[in-house]
N, C-alpha and C positions, 0 to 999 in steps of 0.2 A: 492941077485940080483933082486929078485921080488921087493923088497922095492925100490931100485935104479930106476927100470923102472917105478914104481908107482910115484916116486917123479919127474922124468923127465916128466911124463905124466901130472901130476898136475901143474908143472912149465909151461909146453906147453899151458895147458889150461888157466892158469893165464895170460899168455902173450897174448893169442888170445882174452881173455876177455878184457885186458887193451887196446889192439889195437882197438877191436870193440867199447869200450867205448870212447876212444880218437877220433876215427873217428866220433862216433855219436855227441860228444862234439863239434868237429870242424864244423860238418854239422849244429848243432844249432846255434853256433856262427855266421856262415856264414847267416843263415836264419834271426837271430836276426839283424845282421848288414844289410841286405837287407830290412828287414821291417822297420828299422829305417832311411834308406835312403830314401825309399818310402815315409814315414810320413814327412820327412824333406822337401821333394820336393812338398808337398801339398800347395795350396795357403791358406787353411783354418788352424787356430791354434788349436792345440790339446794339452789338459793338462790332465794328469792322476793324481789322488789324492788317498791317502789311506783312511782308515775308519776315521782318526784323522785329515782329511783334510791336511795333509802334501803332498807336491808335490813330486810325484814319477817320472814322465816323462813329458817333454814339447818338441815339436818340434820347428824347426827354425822359422816357420811362427808365432807362438805365441809371440814370442819376439818382433817382429815389432810394435805390439799394446798393449802388456800387461806387458812388463817389467817394474818394479817400484822399482829401487833403491836396488837391492840385495847386501848384504854385500860382498865385494870382498874377505874377508878373509874366508867366509864361502864355503863349497863344493857347487859347482853350477852345474846346467845342462849346456849343450852346449849352450842353449839359453840365460844363464845369470841368470835366476830365481834360488833361493837357493833351493836345495833340502833339504827334510827332515825338512822343516820349514812350519808352517801354511800359507796358501795363504793370509789369512787377515793380516798377518803381512808384506806382501810384496807389493800387488798390490794397485795402487792408484784408482782403479775402485770399488767403493762400491757395485755396482750392480752384479759383479762378485762373491764377498765374500757372498753377501746375497743369491744369486743363489745357490751356493755350500752349504751353511748351511741349506737352506730349503729342498734341494734335499736329502740331508744325513739325515735330520731329519725325513723324511717319512720312511726310513729303509725298503722300499718296493723294491722287485727284479725288475729291468729294469724300476724303476719309472723314468719319463722323465719331466723336466720342462724347460721353455725357458724364456728369457728376451730380451729385446733390449735396447741399450744405445748408447749414443754419446761420443766419446772419441777424444781428441785432442792431437796429437803428432807432435813435430817440427812444430807447428803453422798450421797443417792441421787438420781439423775436419771431422770425418767420423761417419757413423752410422754402428753399429755392432749387430749381433744377436748371442746370446750364448745359447747353448742347453746343459743341464746337464743330464746325465743318471747313474743310480746306477749300480754298477757291483756286482755280486754275484757268489759264486762257485755252484757246482752241489747240495750242501746241503742247498742252500739259505743262506749262511753265507755271511755277507757284506764284500766285498774286498775293496770297495772304489768307487769313482766316476770318470767318464771321461767327460770333458767338451770340446765342439766343438765350436769355434768362427769363424764367418765369416763376412767379409766386405760386408754389404748389400748397401753400398753407391752407388756402380755401378748399382745395381738392381733399386735402387730408382731413379737414374738420368735417366735410360732407361725409366722407367715408366714416368717420367716427360717429356722427350723428345717425348715420343709416344703421350702423351696427347696434347703436343704443336703441334705436327705434325698434328694430327686430328683436332684441332682447326683451324690450318692454311688452311688445306684443305677445311674444311667447309666454312671458310671465303672466300677463293679463288673461290670456286664454286658458293657461294651465290651472290657474286657481279655481274657477268654477267647475272646469272639467273634472279636476280631481274631486272636489266635493260631490259632484253628481255621480261619479264612479263609486265613491265610497258610500253613498246612500242607497245606490241600486244594489250593491253587494250585500247591505244589510237586509234590504227587502227580499232579495233572492234567497237568503239563508233561512228566512222565515222565522227569525228569532223576535220579531217584533209584534207587540199587542196592536190590535186595530187601531187604537188612539195614537201609538207611536207611529204606525205605518202612514196614518193621515198626515202627521206632522213631518214626516220624511217627504212624502209627496209635495207638501207645500214648500219644503226646502229646495227640492228638485226643480219646482216651478219658478221659484225665485232666481235660482242660478241660471236657468234657461232664459228668463227674461233679461238677466244681466248680460249673458252672452250676446242675446239679440241687440241690446241697446249698444254694446261695445263694437259688434260688427257693423251696425248701421253707421255709428259715429266714425269708424274707420273709413268706411267706405264713402261717406259724405266728405270727409277732409281729403281722401285721396283723389276723389273724382274732381273736386275744385282745384286742387294743387296741380294735377296733371293736365288740367284744360279739357277734361272729357265733358264737364258741364259747360255748356255755352253761357258766357256772361253777356246778359241783355241789359246794357246800361241805357237808360232813357231819363228825360226830365220828369221828375215827380215832385210832389209836395209832401215834405217830410213827415208833418203831422198826420197826414192820411195814413202813412206806413205805421207811424207809432199807434195811432187809434187801433188798427188791425191787430198788432201785437197785443195791445191792452186787452182787446176783447178775448183774445186767445187764453190769455193767463188769468182773467178774472174769476172763472169758475173755481180754479185751483185755490185762489187766494180765499174765496168765500168759504171753501171747505175747511180751511185752517183758521177761519175767523181772523183773517189779516186784513187790515184796513189798507187797501190799495188805492191810490190816487194818481190820476194822470193831469200833471199841470203843465199843459202845453202852450206854447207861445202864441199870442194873438197875431204874431206877424206871419206873413207868408214866407215859407222857408223852402225855397226851390233848390233841389239838388239832382245831380246827374249820377243815378244809381241803378244797380240792379235791384228792383223792388223786392223780390222774393229772397235774394241772399241777405240783404240788409234786414229785411223783416225777420229772418231766422236768426241773424245775430242778436237781435234786440230780445227776441223770445228766449233765447238761451240765457241771456243776462237776467231777464225777469224771473224766468224759471228757477235759477239759481238763487236769486234773491228771496223768492217765496220759500224754496226748499230749506234754506239755512236760517230762516227767520222763525223764531218759536211762535206758536199760536198766540193770537190776541195783539201782536204788534204790527208795525206799519212798513209798507213799501212804497216808494214814490217814483214816478217816471216824469221827467222834466225835458223840456226843449227850450232853446233860445239861439239867438244870432249873435256872433262876435265877429266883427270885421268881415272877412270873406269866408267864414265858416259857420256851419250849422253844429250846435253843441247838443248832445244828448246826455243826460244824467239818469242812471238808475241806482236809487239809494235806498238801502235797507236798514233795519234796526236789529240786525240779527246777531249771529255768534261773532262775527268779525274774523279777521285773518291776522295770525301772528306776524310780527315784523319780519321775522327770519323767513317766512313762506312767500312774502310779496315778490321777491325777485323771480321766483319759479312759477307764479300763478299762471302764466301763459304757456308754460312748458307741456309738451304732450305727455298724458298719462299721470300728471302730478295732481295729487289730491292732498289737502291740507290735513295732516294727520289727526289734529284735534277734531275737525269736523267730519271726518270720514266716518266716524263711529255714529254719528247722528243721522247721516243721509248718504246712501250709496251713489256713487257717479262713475262715469267711465274715465274721467280725467282728460276728456278730448274737446269738451264743450267750449272751454275758454280758448283753447288752442284753435278751434274753428273760428271763433269770433274774432280773434286777433288777425287771422289770416284774411277773413273777409273785409275787415276794416282797413288793415293797413295795406295788403297786397292787391285787393280787387278794387278798393276805393280810394286808395292814396290818402287815407285818414290816419287818425292816431287813436290809441286807447290807453287810458291809465287807471290807476287804482289807488285808493286811500282807504285805510282801514284801522279800526281800533277793536281790539278784543272785548267782547261782550257789549259793544255799543253800536257796531255796525260797519257796512261798507258802502263805498261809492264808486261805481265805475263812470268814467267820463269818456264819451266818444265824440271826436270831432271829425266832420265830413265837409270837404270843400263845397262852397255853394255852387249852384248850377253855372255854366259859363255865361249865360246871358246875364244872370244877375251880378256877377263879378264884373263884367264889362260895363253894366250900368252904374255900379257903385264907384268905379274908377272915374267914369264920366262926370259923376256928381262930386268927387273929391275936389277940394280946392288946389290951385297950383301949388307947388313945393315952395315957391319963393314969395307966396302970398303972405 
């Protein structure tokens, strides 16, 4: 009897152990799946090699720029690189193979080595940085090497853009400052007649105004881009915002004898926006339209609904923009050479408009233009969330 009880106890204990082991294995499998999912969703490439330089693991990001003709008959990782094969036989990037070999050669725990290389995939060339680190166990026995690869092309582009921006700012500030300095020197020398002195004072005043506009535009753009200005998006009716912008610009249009009309949709156009920011963007577009339209011509502001977006059009009958200038029209400090002589500007107004529309409101802006015929800027803004939801509910079923 005792033996049967002992046997039952042992069986019960064995079953409990099995259950515990199974639970732990399942837990480990879930954690492993979670880790692999996290690694696969990283934008950087990760490759793990054993001490023989044979591939043990690679995440999906690595495949986008490191895959190099793995044999489809071989056992492969999910990214396509063959597992259990030396990387030197697979990769078309010699820098990667050299980096791995030199890192493993040192056989030092946590030894780290890096390299940068250029790689072209699908006709697109990018700059990459690879960092290899040796892996060891608690006894300092070599386990292998992990290589992290990241695309630094974006970083390089940002540095280039920053340098170009600083250069442009310096140039834009230097031009009016040089003019002011020259005019002041002429006044100090006392070689000017009273009429000439009045004219120079006028020039100096104009240059100071230009500097003020430039600095204010730069500050506005910098504040919004850096997040210093709090974005306050709420539900608004688009036509109310457009009517306010039209009221702001109407006096300037009247002064130039320009026929300004606001042809706003009869429909209710709900949008989820920062009213002040979007209003400023529309005012900038209208101001440019009036500025570059000769006296006696026409400027129109329109609105309408298209599917799940609200559309705004600012159309003028002015000087127009040459085709070769259109790709640069939203660049900072870019001014159309042919139009710059007729009206001064900072070259930041449209850059600010583009940022407000695309970055702040997830919208889009495009431009069409013909020289001497006019220009049309088209802005699209997603409808408010409630309206989008209502339109989806009213839409017929896909199989109807």
